[in-house]
N, C-alpha and C positions, 0 to 999 in steps of 0.2 A: 045556437048562437056562435059557438066555437068554430063550427064548420064554415059558417058564413064569413067570419073574420079571416080564416085561412084562405078561402077562395078569393076574397077581396085583395089580400096581400099578393097572391100569385099574379093577379091581373095587372097590378101596378108595376111588376118587374119587367125589364126589357126582354124581348124575344131571344136575343143572342145568349143571354145568360142562361135561359132555360135550355137552349140547344147545347151549349158547351158544358153545362153542369157546373158553372163557376159560382162560387159563393164568396161574398166579400169577407175579407179577414181570414180566410182559410184556403190554402192551396189544395188543388185537386190532386189526389195521389193516384189517379188512374194512369198507368204507364202508356196506354195507347194515345190518350189525349196529350200527354207530355211529348211523345215522339212526333205526333202530328204538328204540335206547336213549334218544335225545334226545326222540323223540315220547312215549315212556312217561313220562319225567320231567316233561315239559310237562303231560301229562294229570294226573299226580299233583298238580302245583302248582295246577292249575285247580280241582281238587276239594277243595282244602283250604278250610276255613272262614276267611273274611276277618275281620281284626280290626276291630272297630267303634271308630270315632273318637268321642271325646266332643264335645259341642257347642262347647266352647271351642276345641278343636283345629280343628274344622271352620271356626269363625269366624276364627281366626287364619290358617288356611291360605287362606281366601278373601280376607282382608285383604292378606296378603302377595302373593297372586297379583295382586290389583287394583293394589297399589302397584307391583309390577314392571311390570305392563302400562302403568300411567300413566307411569312413568319412561321406558319405551320410546317412548310416544307423545310425551312432551315432548321427548325426544331427537330424534325424527323431525321434530317441528315446528321445533325449533331448527336442525336440519340443513337442512330445506327453506327456512327463513327465510334462513339464511346463504347457501344455494345461490342463492336468488332475488336476494339483495342482491349477491352476487358477479356473477351474471348481468347484473343491471341496470347494475352498475358497468362491466362489460365492454362492454355495449351502448352506454352513454353515451360511454365512451372511443372505441369504434369509430365512433359517430355523429359525435363531434367530429372524430376523425381523418379520417373519410370526408368531412365537410364541408370541412375544410382541404385534403384531397387533391383534392376536386372543384374547389375554388377554384384551387388551384395547377395542377391539370391543365387547367382551363379557360383559365387564363392562359397556360400552356405551349402548349395547343392553338391559342390565338389567335396566339401568336408563331410557332409552326411553320407555321400557315397563311399568315401574312404572309411568312415566309421562302420558302415555296414560290412565292408570287406574286412575291416579289422575284427569285428565281432565274429565273423565267419571263419577267419583264418588265425585268430589270436592263439588258439591252442597249438597250432603247428609252427608258429614263428616266434613264440614268446622268448626263446633263448637267443634269438637274434636281436630282439628289441631291448633286452635287459642290458644294463651297463655292468659288464662283468668285472671292470676294473675299479668300481666305485665302492667296494666293500670297506667298511671301517674308515669312512672318509675323514672324520674328525681326528681319529688317532693317527692316520697316515699324514694328514696335514701338519700335525704337531711334529712328527718325525722329519717331514720334508723341510719345515722351517728351521729346525735345529741344524740339519745338514747344510741348509743354504747360508747359515751364518758362519760356517767354517770351511770355505772352499780353500784347498791348498793349491790346486792347479786347475787347468781347464778340464782335465779328465774327470775330476770330481763333479764339475758342472754337467758334463755330458752324461755321466752315470746317473745323476739325479733326473735329468730329462728323460732318459730311457726308463728309469724306474716309474716315473709318473705316467708317461705316455705309452710305455711298452708293457704295462701291467695287463692290458687287454689281451695281448698275445700270450702271456703266461697263463691267463685264465682260460683262453681258448684251448691251449694245449692240455691243460688240466681237465677240461671238459671234453677232450677227444675230438676237437674240431681242428680241421686243417687250416693253418694260418699262412700268411705270406703270399697269397694269390687271390686277387679279387674274384676270379672266376668261380672259386669254390664257395663264395659268399652270395652268388647270384641266386635269388629265389625264382621259381617259375614265373614267367611273365604274367600269366593269368592271376596269380596270387596277389600281385601288387597293382593290378589294374593298368598295366602298360604292355606295349608290344615290343618286339625286338627292334623294330625300326625306330620306335620312340627312344629306346635306350641308345641306339647308335647315333641318332641325330643329336641327342643331348650330349653325349661324349664328344662328338665332333665340334659342337658349339663351344664346349668348355675348353677344348684344346686351343681353338682359334682365339677365344676370348682371353685366355691366360697368356697367349703370345702377343696380344694386342692387335690382332688382325681382324677382330669382329667388334661391331658396336654392341652396346648393351641391348638395344632393341632388335638385334638380329637373332634373338632366341627362337627356337622352333615354335611353330604355330600352336602345338598342343601344350606348350609350357604355360603355366599360370601367369607368367609375366607378360606374355604376348598381348598387346593391345591394352595393357593396363595403364593407368595414370598414376600409380602409386610408386613411381621411381624414387628411390631414396638417395639424396645427395649427401654423402658423408662430409664431415668437416675436416679440412686439411689445414695444417700450419706450415708456413714456409714452403708452400707449393705442393709438397707430397708427404708430409709427415702426419701421422696419426698419433693422438695423445689420449691417454686415459689417466684419471686422477684417483688417488687413494688417500685416506685420512692420515695414514702413518706408514712408515716403512714396514712395520710388522704386518700390515694389511696387504702388502704386495704379494701376489701368489708366488710360491717357490719356483715355479717353472719360468717366471719372468725374471726372478733374481738370478737363476742359472743362465738364462739367455743374456742377461746383462754382463755376467762374467765372461761370456763368449763374444761380447761386443755386438750382439744382434739387436739389442734394445738399449736405450739410454734412460737411466734412472737418476733423477735429480730432485732436490727439494723444490717445492712449488714456488717459494719466495725467491729462489735463485735461478729458476728456469726462465727461459724465454717463451714459455707456453702459457703464461698467465692469461686468463680470459680477458682482462682489461687491456692487454697488449695485443689481442688478436686483431689481425688485419681484416677479418670478416667476422662480424658478430653472428654466431649461430642462432637459428630460430627453432627452438625446441619447446616441448610442452612444459618441461620442468627445468628450473635453474639449478646450478651446481650448489649443493649445500655449503654452508660456511665452513663446516669441519673439513672439507676437501680443499679449502683455499687458505688455511691458516698456516702458522709457522711449522706445524708438525706434518703438513700434507706433503705428498710426493707426486711427481708427474713421470709417467713412463711413456716414452715416445719411440717411434720406429718409422722408417721410410718405406713406402710402397710405390708400386707403379700404378698410377691413378686410373689408367685406361684398361686395367685388367680386372676391375671390380665385377664380381658375381654375387648377386644378392638373392637369397632364397628365403621366402617366407612360408614354404611348404614343408620344411623339416619340422615336424611337430613333436612335442614332448608331452608327457603326462603332467598334470598340474603340480608344480612345485618339485618335479622329479627330473632325473636325467635319463629316464627310460623313454625310448621312442614311443610315439603314440600309435604308429601303424607301420606296415611293411613298406608302404610307398616312401616314407621318410628314409627308411634304411636303404632302399634302392637308390635314392638320390645320392647318398653317401658313397655307395658302390660306384656310381657314375664319377664322382670326384676322384676316387681312388684310381679308377681306370685311366682317367685323363692325366693325373699326376704321374703315373708310371709309364706314360707314352714316351716314345723316343724324342719327341719335340720338347718335352718338359722335364726330362729326367734330371737336369742340372738346376732346376728352379727350386726356390724355397717359397713357402706359402704362409700367409697369416690367416688364421681362422678366428673370426670375431663373432661373439655371441651377443645379441641385443634382446632386450626385454621391453615389455610395455610399461606404462607409467603406474599401474596400480601396484600397491604394496610398498614396502620400505625401500629406500634408495640403497642402503647397504645390503639388504637381503637380495635385491635384484642383481646387484653387482656380483655378489658371491655365486648366485645361482647361474647367471650367464657365464661366469668363468668355468663352473663345473660342466656346463653343457658344451662349451667350446672344447674343453679337455676331453670330454666323452667322444666327440666327433673325431678329434685327433687320435684317440686311442683306437677307434674303429679303423681309421685310415692306416695306422701302424699295423693293426691286426691283419689288414689286407695287403701288406707288403711295402708301405711307404716308410722311408727312413725317418725316424723321429727327429733327427737333426734338421730335417727339411721343413718342420712344422712349428708354428708359433701360435698357440691358442691364447686369446685375449678376450676377457669378458668386459663389456661396457655397461651392462645393466640397462637402466632407463635413461642414460646420459643423452642419447640421441633419439629418444621417442618423440614423435611429432604430434601425437594425439594425447590429450589429457586422460586421466583415469576415468572421468565421467563420460567419455566418448562411447559411441556404439561399439559393440564387440567386434564387428567385422573390420572396423577401423583400427582398434587396438591390436587385432590379430596381425595387421600389416607391420606393426612395430616389432613383433616377435619374429626375428629373422636371423639368418646366418649369413655373414658377409665374408667372402674369401678374396684376398689380394695376392698378387705375386710380389715378393719382397724385392725392392729396388737394389741393384748392385751399387757398389761404392762410386763408380764412375758416373752413373746416372744421378746419384744423390748429390755429388759435388756439382754436376752441371746444373741441376735444378736449384741448388742453393746459391 
């Protein structure tokens, strides 16, 4: 009976349903049948007649399509322009950074090379680098200040200057070194990393510069100043006068008090002088301001006139940290260059100011004292090499003219640690400029 009912049901179904295997209410999961059905539907759609668009619709369609395409091109152009601008900006920043990095790396490479030479030759040149006239500094300063308070005549002042600056020559004689001639102080060229031609070019430039016949940037190509952008412009008062400040008269170095007795410098109370910072015709731009203690009623100003176009600034005369001992033989060789130039026939009648400058880290008073000691140390070496001490005026400025703050990078602060040398202006030139 069941078989008969099943046969009767099959006979009542359409023939297509049996052929395709379709059952009502349930989809056929046969992939071949599904693919065939999809192909059939696609063929039917392809054979249908397409709807014809009107001319306006075609024109609007083309216009919209062009507009969309134009917007995309404009977006691409803007994106490319912004991308190129950003790329150029990055390249410019990278180029500037590379230039600064190369300059700092070159400076660091030069110092590292000098340090290697220093470590290799330190044992042979240590007696040249040491400050032989700096023994018992505190005790000597006390005696010098006591003598500076009781000058009877100019001879006492000259004797004090020779005692302070000529002590290196005495120490050299005691150590069995020949003094009075720079040639005996020349180290072998290979020991200091220089050639004879380098030395000769340096001396020739110094002579021309001290005579005012050479520009600052005419330095020899091997010189560390060549091509640099760290030229330091010192601050002048009344055209050609340099001024350094002290918190009291007792703080003024004895060598400057002796020079004041000989009318080589002018010492005046700060409140009565014409060199107050508020009265300056040009406001200096430095990293640190002058402390209040150097501008009150007890402060003093020491001034002197120089020939402004004879400035020689060296930031490659290096000292040990907090000491007056030279860091390497290269620094000593530069001092020998100065001695040779000062003893030339062209400059034998000139007087020179040796200024010591420090970077901004540390205390203001400590930097002022240390820079004075280092300036006197260079002057003692020059006297040891035959320069008359009466032709030299050592002055320490400390961090008064440092252009980079204490938090600046080391290679920038190193540029503030320098020695500046001027030719002293004669009275006629000083009167003309005033």
